[in-house]
C-alpha positions as CSV (number, residue, x, y, z in Angstrom):
1,M,10.8,27.7,-19.4
2,S,9.8,30.8,-21.3
3,V,6.4,31.5,-22.7
4,V,7.8,31.2,-26.3
5,A,9.4,27.9,-25.5
6,H,6.1,26.6,-24.1
7,K,4.3,27.6,-27.3
8,V,6.9,26.1,-29.5
9,I,6.9,22.8,-27.7
10,R,3.1,22.7,-27.6
11,G,2.9,23.7,-31.3
12,A,5.4,20.9,-32.2
13,L,3.3,18.4,-30.3
14,I,0.0,19.5,-31.8
15,Y,1.5,19.6,-35.3
16,T,3.0,16.1,-34.7
17,I,-0.3,14.7,-33.6
18,A,-1.9,16.3,-36.6
19,G,0.8,14.7,-38.8
20,Y,0.0,11.3,-37.3
21,A,-3.7,11.9,-37.8
22,S,-3.3,13.0,-41.4
23,Q,-1.1,9.9,-42.1
24,A,-3.6,7.6,-40.5
25,I,-6.6,9.2,-42.4
26,S,-4.7,9.1,-45.7
27,F,-3.6,5.5,-45.1
28,A,-7.0,4.3,-44.2
29,S,-8.5,5.9,-47.3
30,S,-5.8,4.4,-49.5
31,L,-7.0,0.9,-48.4
32,I,-10.2,1.8,-50.3
33,L,-8.9,4.0,-53.1
34,L,-6.1,1.6,-54.2
35,R,-8.9,-0.9,-54.8
36,L,-11.0,1.5,-56.7
37,L,-8.3,3.2,-58.7
38,T,-5.4,1.6,-60.7
39,P,-1.7,2.7,-61.0
40,E,-2.6,4.2,-64.3
41,H,-5.3,6.5,-62.7
42,Y,-2.7,7.8,-60.3
43,G,-0.1,8.1,-63.0
44,V,-2.3,10.2,-65.4
45,F,-3.3,12.5,-62.6
46,G,0.3,12.6,-61.2
47,L,1.7,13.7,-64.5
48,A,-0.9,16.5,-64.7
49,V,0.1,17.6,-61.2
50,V,3.8,17.7,-62.0
51,L,3.2,19.6,-65.2
52,G,1.1,22.2,-63.3
53,S,3.7,22.4,-60.6
54,I,6.5,23.1,-63.1
55,F,4.8,26.3,-64.1
56,G,3.8,26.9,-60.4
57,R,7.5,27.5,-59.7
58,I,6.8,31.0,-61.1
59,K,5.2,32.0,-57.9
60,T,7.6,30.4,-55.4
61,W,9.4,33.5,-54.3
62,G,9.2,32.7,-50.6
63,L,6.9,35.6,-49.9
64,G,5.4,33.9,-46.9
65,Q,8.8,33.2,-45.4
66,L,9.8,36.9,-45.8
67,L,6.6,38.0,-44.1
68,L,7.2,35.5,-41.3
69,A,10.7,37.0,-40.7
70,E,9.3,40.5,-40.3
71,T,9.4,41.7,-36.7
72,D,6.1,43.5,-36.7
73,P,4.5,43.8,-40.2
74,N,1.9,46.5,-40.8
75,D,-1.3,46.2,-42.7
76,I,0.2,47.6,-45.9
77,E,3.1,45.0,-45.8
78,I,0.6,42.2,-45.1
79,S,-1.7,43.3,-47.9
80,T,1.2,43.7,-50.3
81,Q,2.3,40.1,-49.7
82,F,-1.3,38.9,-50.2
83,W,-1.8,40.6,-53.6
84,L,1.6,39.7,-54.8
85,S,0.9,36.0,-54.1
86,V,-2.5,36.2,-55.8
87,G,-1.0,38.0,-58.8
88,L,1.8,35.5,-59.3
89,S,-0.7,32.6,-59.0
90,I,-2.8,34.1,-61.8
91,I,0.3,34.6,-63.9
92,V,1.1,30.9,-63.6
93,V,-2.2,30.0,-65.2
94,L,-1.8,32.5,-68.0
95,V,1.7,31.3,-68.8
96,M,0.5,27.7,-68.8
97,L,-2.4,28.5,-71.2
98,A,0.1,30.1,-73.5
99,A,2.2,27.0,-73.4
100,V,-0.6,24.6,-74.2
101,P,0.4,24.2,-77.9
102,L,4.0,23.3,-77.0
103,L,2.9,20.8,-74.3
104,A,0.5,19.2,-76.7
105,L,3.5,18.2,-78.9
106,I,4.7,15.9,-76.1
107,Y,1.6,14.9,-74.1
108,S,-2.0,14.1,-75.0
109,P,-4.5,17.0,-75.0
110,S,-6.4,15.5,-72.0
111,Q,-3.2,15.4,-69.9
112,V,-2.3,19.0,-70.9
113,W,-5.8,20.4,-70.0
114,L,-5.9,18.4,-66.8
115,A,-2.6,20.1,-65.9
116,V,-4.1,23.5,-66.7
117,L,-7.0,22.8,-64.3
118,V,-4.5,21.7,-61.6
119,A,-2.7,25.0,-62.0
120,A,-5.9,27.0,-61.8
121,I,-6.8,25.2,-58.5
122,S,-3.4,26.1,-57.1
123,I,-4.4,29.8,-57.1
124,F,-6.0,29.1,-53.8
125,D,-3.1,27.1,-52.2
126,G,-0.5,27.9,-49.6
127,E,1.6,29.9,-52.1
128,G,-1.5,31.8,-53.4
129,V,-4.6,33.2,-51.8
130,A,-4.0,31.2,-48.5
131,S,-0.4,32.3,-48.1
132,M,-0.9,35.4,-46.1
133,S,-3.4,33.8,-43.7
134,E,-1.2,30.8,-43.1
135,T,1.8,32.9,-42.4
136,L,0.0,35.1,-39.9
137,L,-1.3,32.1,-38.0
138,E,2.3,30.6,-37.9
139,R,3.6,34.0,-36.6
140,D,1.1,33.6,-33.7
141,L,2.2,29.9,-33.2
142,R,-1.4,28.9,-33.8
143,Y,-0.5,25.4,-34.9
144,D,-3.5,24.0,-33.2
145,L,-5.8,25.9,-35.5
146,I,-3.7,25.2,-38.6
147,S,-3.7,21.5,-37.7
148,L,-7.5,21.4,-37.4
149,I,-8.0,23.2,-40.8
150,M,-5.5,20.9,-42.4
151,I,-7.1,17.7,-41.1
152,G,-10.6,19.0,-42.0
153,S,-9.7,19.8,-45.6
154,L,-7.9,16.4,-45.9
155,I,-11.0,14.5,-44.7
156,L,-13.3,16.4,-47.1
157,S,-10.9,15.8,-50.0
158,L,-10.7,12.0,-49.3
159,L,-14.4,11.7,-48.9
160,I,-15.0,13.4,-52.3
161,T,-12.4,11.3,-54.0
162,I,-13.8,8.0,-52.7
163,L,-17.4,9.1,-53.5
164,L,-16.5,10.0,-57.1
165,A,-14.5,6.8,-57.6
166,A,-17.3,4.7,-56.2
167,L,-19.8,6.4,-58.5
168,G,-17.7,5.4,-61.5
169,L,-16.1,8.8,-62.2
170,K,-12.6,7.4,-61.7
171,G,-11.0,9.8,-64.1
172,W,-12.2,12.8,-62.1
173,A,-12.0,11.4,-58.6
174,L,-8.5,12.6,-57.8
175,L,-9.1,16.0,-59.4
176,G,-12.3,16.4,-57.4
177,G,-10.5,15.6,-54.2
178,L,-7.8,18.2,-55.0
179,V,-10.4,20.9,-55.6
180,A,-12.2,20.1,-52.2
181,K,-8.9,20.1,-50.3
182,T,-7.5,23.3,-51.7
183,V,-10.6,25.4,-51.7
184,S,-11.8,24.4,-48.2
185,Y,-8.3,24.9,-46.8
186,C,-8.1,28.4,-48.3
187,A,-11.5,29.4,-47.2
188,A,-10.9,28.3,-43.6
189,M,-7.5,30.1,-43.5
190,L,-9.0,33.3,-44.6
191,I,-11.7,33.1,-42.0
192,A,-9.3,32.1,-39.2
193,A,-6.6,34.7,-40.0
194,P,-6.1,37.3,-37.2
195,R,-5.8,40.1,-39.8
196,K,-7.4,40.4,-43.2
197,P,-5.9,41.7,-46.5
198,K,-6.9,45.2,-47.5
199,F,-7.0,47.0,-50.8
200,A,-3.6,48.4,-50.2
201,F,-0.3,47.9,-52.0
202,S,3.2,49.3,-51.5
203,I,5.3,49.3,-54.6
204,P,8.6,49.8,-52.7
205,Y,7.8,46.9,-50.3
206,A,6.8,44.8,-53.3
207,R,10.1,45.5,-55.0
208,W,12.0,44.6,-51.8
209,M,10.1,41.3,-51.4
210,M,10.7,40.4,-55.0
211,S,14.4,41.3,-54.6
212,Q,14.8,39.1,-51.6
213,G,12.5,36.5,-53.0
214,R,14.7,36.1,-56.0
215,K,17.2,34.3,-53.8
216,L,14.4,32.2,-52.2
217,F,13.0,31.5,-55.7
218,W,16.0,29.4,-56.6
219,G,15.7,27.6,-53.3
220,G,12.1,26.8,-54.2
221,M,13.2,25.7,-57.6
222,G,15.7,23.4,-56.1
223,S,13.1,22.0,-53.7
224,Y,10.8,21.3,-56.7
225,F,13.5,19.5,-58.7
226,A,14.6,17.7,-55.6
227,F,11.1,16.4,-54.8
228,S,9.1,16.6,-58.1
229,Y,11.2,16.3,-61.2
230,D,11.4,12.6,-60.7
231,D,7.7,12.4,-61.3
232,L,8.1,14.2,-64.6
233,A,11.0,11.9,-65.6
234,V,9.2,8.7,-64.7
235,G,5.9,9.8,-66.4
236,T,7.7,10.9,-69.6
237,F,10.3,8.1,-69.9
238,A,8.6,5.2,-68.2
239,G,4.9,5.8,-68.7
240,S,1.8,6.4,-66.6
241,V,1.6,3.0,-65.0
242,A,5.2,3.2,-63.7
243,L,4.5,6.8,-62.5
244,G,1.4,5.6,-60.6
245,L,3.5,2.9,-58.8
246,Y,6.3,5.4,-58.2
247,R,4.0,8.0,-56.7
248,K,2.6,5.6,-54.2
249,A,6.1,4.3,-53.3
250,Y,7.1,8.0,-52.9
251,D,4.1,8.8,-50.8
252,W,4.9,5.8,-48.5
253,S,8.5,7.0,-48.2
254,L,7.2,10.2,-46.8
255,I,5.8,8.5,-43.7
256,P,8.9,9.3,-41.6
257,T,8.8,13.0,-42.8
258,A,5.1,13.2,-41.9
259,I,5.7,11.6,-38.4
260,V,8.2,14.4,-37.5
261,G,6.2,17.0,-39.5
262,G,5.1,18.7,-36.3
263,I,8.6,19.2,-35.1
264,N,9.9,20.4,-38.4
265,G,6.8,22.4,-39.0
266,V,7.7,24.8,-36.1
267,A,11.4,24.9,-37.0
268,G,11.3,28.1,-39.0
269,A,9.3,30.1,-36.4
270,T,11.5,28.7,-33.6
271,Y,14.7,29.7,-35.3
272,A,13.3,33.2,-36.1
273,K,12.5,33.7,-32.4
274,V,16.0,33.0,-31.1
275,K,18.1,34.0,-34.1
276,E,20.0,36.8,-32.2
277,D,21.3,34.4,-29.6
278,R,23.8,31.9,-30.9
279,A,23.6,29.6,-27.9
280,A,19.8,29.5,-28.0
281,L,19.8,29.0,-31.8
282,S,22.4,26.1,-31.4
283,Q,20.3,24.5,-28.7
284,A,17.1,24.8,-30.8
285,T,18.9,23.3,-33.8
286,S,20.4,20.4,-31.8
287,S,17.1,19.6,-30.2
288,M,15.3,19.6,-33.5
289,L,17.9,17.3,-35.0
290,G,18.0,14.9,-32.1
291,I,14.2,14.5,-31.9
292,V,14.0,14.0,-35.7
293,A,16.8,11.5,-35.7
294,M,15.2,9.3,-33.0
295,I,12.0,9.0,-35.1
296,A,13.1,9.3,-38.7
297,L,16.0,6.9,-38.7
298,P,14.1,3.8,-37.5
299,S,11.0,4.8,-39.5
300,S,13.0,5.0,-42.8
301,V,15.0,1.8,-42.3
302,G,12.0,-0.1,-40.9
303,L,9.8,0.8,-43.8
304,A,12.4,-0.5,-46.2
305,L,12.6,-3.8,-44.3
306,I,8.9,-4.5,-44.4
307,S,8.1,-3.0,-47.9
308,R,7.1,-6.2,-49.6
309,E,5.0,-7.6,-46.7
310,F,3.5,-4.1,-46.2
311,I,2.1,-4.0,-49.8
312,L,1.1,-7.7,-50.0
313,A,-0.8,-7.5,-46.7
314,L,-2.7,-4.3,-47.3
315,F,-3.1,-3.6,-51.1
316,P,-3.9,-5.5,-54.3
317,A,-1.0,-7.4,-55.9
318,A,-1.0,-4.8,-58.8
319,W,0.9,-2.5,-56.5
320,L,3.7,-5.0,-55.5
321,P,6.3,-3.6,-58.0
322,A,6.3,-0.4,-55.8
323,A,8.2,-2.4,-53.1
324,S,11.6,-2.2,-54.8
325,M,11.1,1.5,-55.4
326,L,10.2,2.0,-51.7
327,Q,13.4,0.1,-50.6
328,I,15.6,2.3,-52.8
329,L,13.8,5.4,-51.6
330,M,15.1,4.6,-48.1
331,I,18.0,7.0,-48.6
332,F,15.6,9.8,-49.5
333,S,13.2,8.8,-46.7
334,L,16.1,9.0,-44.2
335,L,17.7,12.2,-45.3
336,R,14.7,14.4,-46.0
337,P,13.4,14.7,-42.4
338,I,16.9,15.5,-41.3
339,R,17.2,18.1,-44.0
340,E,13.9,19.6,-43.0
341,S,14.9,19.8,-39.3
342,F,17.1,22.7,-40.5
343,S,14.2,24.3,-42.3
344,G,14.2,28.1,-42.0
345,L,17.7,28.3,-40.5
346,A,19.3,30.1,-43.5
347,T,16.4,32.6,-43.6
348,A,16.6,33.2,-39.9
349,V,20.3,34.1,-40.1
350,K,19.6,36.2,-43.2
351,R,21.6,34.0,-45.6
352,N,19.0,33.7,-48.3
353,D,21.9,33.4,-50.8
354,V,22.5,29.9,-49.4
355,V,18.9,29.0,-50.1
356,S,19.5,30.1,-53.6
357,K,22.7,28.1,-53.8
358,I,21.1,25.0,-52.5
359,G,18.4,25.4,-55.0
360,I,20.8,25.6,-57.9
361,I,22.9,22.7,-56.8
362,Q,19.8,20.5,-56.2
363,T,18.4,21.5,-59.6
364,V,21.5,20.5,-61.4
365,A,21.9,17.3,-59.4
366,M,18.3,16.1,-60.0
367,L,18.3,17.0,-63.7
368,V,21.5,15.0,-64.2
369,F,20.9,12.1,-61.8
370,C,17.2,11.6,-62.5
371,T,17.4,11.9,-66.2
372,I,20.2,9.4,-66.6
373,F,19.1,7.0,-64.0
374,T,15.5,6.9,-65.1
375,L,16.6,6.2,-68.7
376,L,18.8,3.4,-67.4
377,W,16.6,1.8,-64.7
378,G,13.2,3.4,-65.0
379,A,11.4,4.3,-61.8
380,N,14.0,2.6,-59.6
381,G,16.6,5.0,-61.0
382,A,14.4,7.9,-60.1
383,A,14.1,6.6,-56.6
384,L,17.9,6.6,-56.3
385,S,18.3,10.1,-57.7
386,A,15.8,11.5,-55.1
387,G,18.1,10.3,-52.3
388,L,21.3,11.6,-53.9
389,T,19.8,15.0,-54.6
390,T,18.6,15.4,-51.0
391,A,22.1,14.5,-49.8
392,A,23.6,17.2,-52.1
393,G,21.4,19.9,-50.6
394,L,22.2,18.7,-47.0
395,I,26.0,18.9,-47.7
396,V,25.7,22.5,-49.0
397,L,23.6,23.5,-45.9
398,Y,26.1,22.0,-43.6
399,R,29.1,23.7,-45.2
400,E,27.4,27.1,-45.6
401,I,25.3,27.4,-42.5
402,L,25.7,24.7,-39.9
403,Q,29.4,25.1,-39.7
404,H,29.3,28.8,-39.1
405,Y,26.2,29.8,-37.3
406,V,25.4,27.0,-34.8
407,D,27.2,24.6,-32.6
408,V,25.5,21.2,-33.0
409,N,26.6,18.1,-31.1
410,Y,26.0,15.7,-34.0
411,R,27.5,12.7,-32.1
412,E,24.9,13.2,-29.3
413,A,22.0,13.7,-31.8
414,L,22.8,10.9,-34.3
415,L,25.0,8.2,-32.7
416,M,22.6,6.4,-30.4
417,P,19.6,6.5,-32.8
418,G,21.8,5.4,-35.6
419,L,23.4,2.5,-33.8
420,A,20.0,1.4,-32.4
421,T,18.5,1.5,-35.9
422,L,21.5,-0.4,-37.4
423,L,21.3,-3.1,-34.7
424,G,17.5,-3.5,-35.2
425,A,18.0,-3.9,-39.0
426,V,20.7,-6.5,-38.7
427,V,18.8,-8.6,-36.2
428,T,15.6,-8.4,-38.2
429,I,17.4,-9.5,-41.4
430,A,19.1,-12.3,-39.6
431,A,15.9,-13.4,-38.0
432,S,14.1,-13.4,-41.4
433,F,16.8,-15.8,-42.8
434,V,16.2,-18.1,-39.9
435,Y,12.4,-18.0,-40.1
436,L,9.8,-15.9,-41.9
437,P,6.1,-16.7,-42.0
438,A,4.8,-17.5,-45.5
439,Q,1.7,-15.3,-45.3
440,P,2.0,-11.5,-45.6
441,W,0.3,-10.4,-42.4
442,P,2.2,-12.7,-40.0
443,A,5.5,-11.9,-41.8
444,L,4.8,-8.1,-41.5
445,L,4.0,-8.4,-37.8
446,Y,7.1,-10.6,-37.3
447,K,9.5,-8.2,-38.8
448,M,7.9,-5.1,-37.2
449,T,8.0,-6.7,-33.7
450,I,11.6,-7.7,-33.9
451,F,12.8,-4.4,-35.3
452,S,10.8,-2.3,-32.9
453,A,11.8,-4.3,-29.9
454,I,15.5,-4.1,-30.7
455,Y,15.4,-0.4,-31.5
456,I,13.4,0.8,-28.5
457,G,15.2,-1.5,-26.1
458,T,18.6,-0.3,-27.3
459,L,17.7,3.3,-27.2
460,F,16.1,3.0,-23.8
461,L,19.3,1.5,-22.4
462,T,21.7,4.0,-24.0
463,A,19.7,7.3,-24.1
464,R,17.1,6.9,-21.3
465,S,17.7,10.2,-19.7
466,R,17.4,12.1,-23.0
467,L,14.1,10.4,-23.8
468,L,12.7,11.1,-20.3
469,M,13.8,14.7,-20.5
470,F,12.1,15.3,-23.8
471,L,8.9,13.6,-22.5
472,N,8.9,15.8,-19.4
473,M,9.3,18.9,-21.6
474,L,6.3,17.9,-23.7
475,L,4.1,17.1,-20.6
476,G,5.4,20.3,-18.8
477,S,4.3,22.5,-21.7
478,F,0.7,21.4,-21.1
479,R,0.8,21.2,-17.3
480,R,2.3,24.6,-16.6
481,K,0.3,27.7,-17.1
482,E,1.8,30.6,-19.0
483,P,2.6,33.5,-16.8
484,V,0.2,36.4,-16.9
485,T,1.9,39.6,-18.0
486,T,0.4,42.9,-16.9
487,T,1.2,46.2,-18.4
488,A,0.3,49.7,-17.3
489,P,-2.2,51.4,-19.6
490,S,-0.6,53.8,-22.0
491,T,-1.1,57.4,-21.5
């Protein structure tokens, strides 16, 4: 196995472990926070976040992706990307300040100014000051360092949030946590980056980045509407309490995505490394999809099966209405990890126009579906629209990229995990009709045990060799030493 392959597999494993750790830490903190804060607290802050993120689309030109795709960027190109990212982030805040009078016609002044604060904090996020450093570490496949920084900033954020909520500053707790997370992440990234930005700027290169980024801009816009407009619709049409419930259901629906985050997190860099070799690119795409399917399919379906028991066993009864939303979000929860397993493929094959097309289609789909469905069925309608919008983007990606640039064995990647998941769901539902414990905890464990046993047993019997092969690849990437390469000194 090549040195690059070792680094990619190791990076995927580290990123996956970090994803598990982040989920575990966030989940553990939620056991405390959901008792200190109400759905309305989450709804008010969530609406501020989504308002800030709408204006934040101004800076989503994919500048980090463009820098990542460069073969060997020089200091001027790196610095140009940094200053462009910072400049666009500042423009976001200025535009939002100018829009305050208009926003105040729809939302309360406190909500509007909270949104402005959120936008100001985002200057330091992964699309702003931290963008260049994050991209350079990804280029070097330093996912171990990225993961440590990510987990450290998350822990700090949650500690600050819990502390403020416990002190009675509930209205500021979530904002304080956001400040701690964003600023600490940015500072650590700047320190860890292998190269630092300089006071240099290339106008021609900036023009090129903005020209290419225009295509990625619409992709970013589509991602926003696919994954954030539903918050705006629920908060505007259904109210802050409904938004608070929906945001938690949405967060829980992301558990499958987070579990495979390590694999999908290295997808873009992996595709960029092998983009010139169709066979290698096809193999990388197939491997990503197969691994994601084995984890995401059962996670999504299983989460929907235990949604009611999950909430009753772990959280106050005030959060129970989120169970129906979580069940409907199963479509989104299932498709999003699969969609993200192809992340970076269009950019790797230099088809940024497809990213733009996906963005436009997803934007239209979410605007239409979410607006209509939320008006009809409230937060449950928004949950349905999230799944349909993700499906629309996946269809475009398949028709424009997957059919033409890679040869993926979808039957091999999806059939066995899909059948094992279906069998597990059917048996679990049937068993629940026969007998289901009355108390939440026993019922939760009962369903989880049956579903997990059926899924794992079926998959082990039907795809044992594939599971063992992947496990050996992971273990091998840590056992085997990278070959030492010696070069003659230049003269």
